[in-house]
Backbone as numpy.savetxt, mean C-alpha at the origin, in Angstrom:
# Nx Ny Nz CAx CAy CAz Cx Cy Cz
15.24 6.58 -26.68 14.65 5.42 -26.05 13.14 5.46 -26.32
12.63 4.38 -26.85 11.22 4.30 -27.18 10.44 3.66 -26.02
9.53 4.42 -25.43 8.71 3.91 -24.33 7.23 3.87 -24.72
6.97 3.76 -26.02 5.58 3.75 -26.48 4.82 2.51 -26.03
5.55 1.46 -25.63 4.90 0.23 -25.18 4.30 0.39 -23.79
4.70 1.44 -23.06 4.23 1.63 -21.69 2.85 2.31 -21.70
2.00 1.87 -20.80 0.64 2.42 -20.71 0.62 3.54 -19.68
1.15 4.70 -20.06 1.15 5.84 -19.14 -0.19 6.54 -19.24
-1.04 6.25 -18.27 -2.36 6.85 -18.22 -2.45 7.70 -16.96
-3.56 8.39 -16.82 -3.77 9.19 -15.60 -3.78 8.28 -14.37
-4.36 7.09 -14.49 -4.41 6.16 -13.37 -3.00 5.72 -12.96
-2.13 5.49 -13.94 -0.76 5.10 -13.65 -0.03 6.22 -12.92
-0.22 7.45 -13.39 0.42 8.60 -12.75 -0.08 8.78 -11.32
-1.37 8.59 -11.11 -1.93 8.71 -9.75 -1.36 7.63 -8.85
-1.25 6.41 -9.36 -0.69 5.31 -8.57 0.71 5.64 -8.09
1.57 6.06 -9.00 2.94 6.36 -8.62 3.02 7.61 -7.73
2.14 8.56 -7.93 2.12 9.75 -7.08 1.70 9.39 -5.65
0.75 8.48 -5.52 0.31 8.05 -4.19 1.45 7.31 -3.48
2.13 6.43 -4.18 3.27 5.71 -3.57 4.35 6.71 -3.15
4.67 7.66 -4.00 5.68 8.68 -3.65 5.21 9.50 -2.46
3.93 9.84 -2.43 3.39 10.60 -1.30 3.46 9.81 0.01
3.16 8.51 -0.05 3.27 7.67 1.14 4.70 7.60 1.65
5.64 7.47 0.74 7.05 7.44 1.14 7.48 8.77 1.75
7.03 9.87 1.18 7.35 11.20 1.74 6.71 11.36 3.12
5.48 10.90 3.27 4.80 10.98 4.56 5.53 10.16 5.61
5.95 8.95 5.25 6.68 8.12 6.20 8.02 8.74 6.60
8.68 9.38 5.63 9.94 10.06 5.94 9.70 11.21 6.90
8.66 12.01 6.65 8.34 13.12 7.53 7.98 12.63 8.93
7.19 11.56 9.01 6.83 11.01 10.31 8.06 10.50 11.06
8.99 9.87 10.34 10.20 9.37 10.97 11.06 10.50 11.52
11.05 11.64 10.84 11.82 12.79 11.31 11.13 13.49 12.49
9.82 13.61 12.42 9.08 14.33 13.46 8.83 13.47 14.70
8.51 12.22 14.49 8.22 11.30 15.59 8.98 10.01 15.34
10.19 9.90 15.91 11.00 8.69 15.67 10.22 7.41 16.00
10.50 6.41 15.21 9.77 5.14 15.32 10.25 4.31 16.50
9.32 3.58 17.06 9.65 2.54 18.02 9.02 1.25 17.50
9.76 0.18 17.61 9.23 -1.09 17.14 8.10 -1.55 18.05
7.15 -2.25 17.45 5.98 -2.71 18.19 5.73 -4.16 17.79
5.32 -4.96 18.77 5.01 -6.36 18.51 3.49 -6.49 18.45
3.01 -7.00 17.32 1.57 -7.13 17.13 1.17 -8.56 16.88
0.19 -8.75 16.00 -0.38 -10.07 15.73 0.64 -11.04 15.14
1.62 -10.54 14.41 2.63 -11.43 13.82 3.66 -11.90 14.83
3.67 -11.31 16.01 4.61 -11.64 17.08 6.06 -11.38 16.71
6.27 -10.43 15.81 7.61 -9.96 15.48 7.60 -8.45 15.59
8.72 -7.84 15.94 8.75 -6.38 16.03 8.66 -5.74 14.63
7.76 -4.79 14.48 7.59 -4.10 13.20 7.60 -2.59 13.42
8.01 -1.87 12.39 7.99 -0.42 12.40 6.90 0.05 11.44
6.69 1.36 11.38 5.70 1.89 10.44 6.04 1.51 9.01
7.31 1.55 8.66 7.74 1.18 7.31 7.44 -0.27 6.99
7.66 -1.15 7.98 7.33 -2.56 7.78 5.84 -2.74 7.54
5.03 -2.05 8.34 3.58 -2.17 8.19 3.11 -1.59 6.86
3.75 -0.51 6.39 3.41 0.04 5.07 3.72 -0.98 3.99
4.88 -1.61 4.07 5.26 -2.61 3.07 4.29 -3.78 3.07
3.94 -4.30 4.24 3.01 -5.42 4.33 1.64 -5.03 3.78
1.20 -3.82 4.08 -0.12 -3.39 3.59 -0.11 -3.19 2.07
0.96 -2.66 1.51 1.05 -2.50 0.05 1.12 -3.85 -0.65
1.90 -4.77 -0.10 2.03 -6.09 -0.70 0.69 -6.84 -0.64
0.06 -6.82 0.52 -1.24 -7.48 0.65 -2.29 -6.85 -0.24
-2.26 -5.53 -0.35 -3.23 -4.84 -1.22 -3.05 -5.23 -2.68
-1.80 -5.46 -3.08 -1.56 -5.90 -4.46 -2.21 -7.27 -4.70
-2.08 -8.17 -3.73 -2.70 -9.49 -3.88 -4.22 -9.40 -3.85
-4.76 -8.53 -3.00 -6.21 -8.34 -2.95 -6.71 -7.82 -4.30
-6.01 -6.83 -4.86 -6.41 -6.25 -6.14 -6.33 -7.29 -7.27
-5.27 -8.09 -7.27 -5.15 -9.13 -8.30 -6.27 -10.18 -8.16
-6.57 -10.58 -6.94 -7.66 -11.53 -6.73 -8.99 -10.92 -7.15
-9.18 -9.65 -6.86 -10.43 -8.96 -7.23 -10.60 -8.98 -8.75
-9.52 -8.64 -9.45 -9.59 -8.60 -10.91 -9.81 -10.00 -11.48
-9.13 -10.99 -10.92 -9.22 -12.35 -11.45 -10.49 -13.10 -11.09
-11.07 -12.80 -9.93 -12.19 -13.61 -9.44 -13.55 -12.94 -9.52
-13.58 -11.64 -9.69 -14.88 -10.97 -9.74 -15.00 -10.22 -11.07
-16.20 -10.01 -11.46 -16.44 -9.25 -12.68 -16.75 -7.79 -12.39
-16.48 -7.37 -11.16 -16.79 -6.00 -10.75 -15.70 -5.03 -11.18
-16.03 -3.76 -11.10 -15.10 -2.69 -11.46 -13.82 -2.81 -10.60
-12.64 -2.83 -11.20 -11.40 -2.95 -10.44 -11.19 -1.81 -9.43
-11.77 -0.65 -9.71 -11.61 0.48 -8.77 -12.26 0.18 -7.43
-13.25 -0.71 -7.42 -13.92 -1.06 -6.17 -13.02 -1.90 -5.26
-11.94 -2.43 -5.79 -10.99 -3.19 -4.96 -10.31 -2.28 -3.95
-10.38 -0.98 -4.17 -9.78 -0.04 -3.23 -10.40 -0.16 -1.84
-11.68 -0.49 -1.78 -12.37 -0.57 -0.49 -11.78 -1.68 0.39
-11.72 -2.94 -0.07 -11.10 -3.95 0.80 -9.60 -3.70 1.03
-8.92 -3.07 0.07 -7.51 -2.76 0.27 -7.31 -1.75 1.40
-8.17 -0.74 1.47 -8.07 0.25 2.55 -8.42 -0.36 3.91
-9.41 -1.24 3.92 -9.77 -1.93 5.17 -8.61 -2.80 5.62
-7.99 -3.52 4.69 -6.84 -4.37 5.01 -5.68 -3.53 5.54
-5.38 -2.41 4.87 -4.27 -1.56 5.31 -4.53 -1.00 6.70
-5.77 -0.60 6.98 -6.10 -0.09 8.32 -5.91 -1.18 9.37
-6.30 -2.41 9.04 -6.12 -3.52 9.97 -4.65 -3.82 10.20
-3.85 -3.76 9.15 -2.40 -4.01 9.29 -1.78 -2.96 10.20
-2.10 -1.69 9.99 -1.51 -0.64 10.80 -2.01 -0.69 12.24
-3.18 -1.23 12.46 -3.74 -1.31 13.81 -3.25 -2.52 14.57
-3.18 -3.69 13.92 -2.96 -4.93 14.65 -1.60 -5.58 14.42
-0.86 -5.20 13.41 0.41 -5.87 13.11 1.56 -5.11 13.73
């Protein structure tokens, strides 16, 4: 199987390692401290996994908007993404 078309760089490996680490962390948290649903700003019950999904999805849109609308370094998009994720975990 030829995968030469794929851009496997250090950044790609770090991205997938972080996602795998987040999933492992959420699994460990679920085992150590069972989840309880919480109603936040969305007015629907959410769990930690739901909030992780919403924060990852929103961060993807923030990063795409950053790349498309600003001429700044794409790595700087991490700052608003982390602020957004913290807000999601706090208020949603």
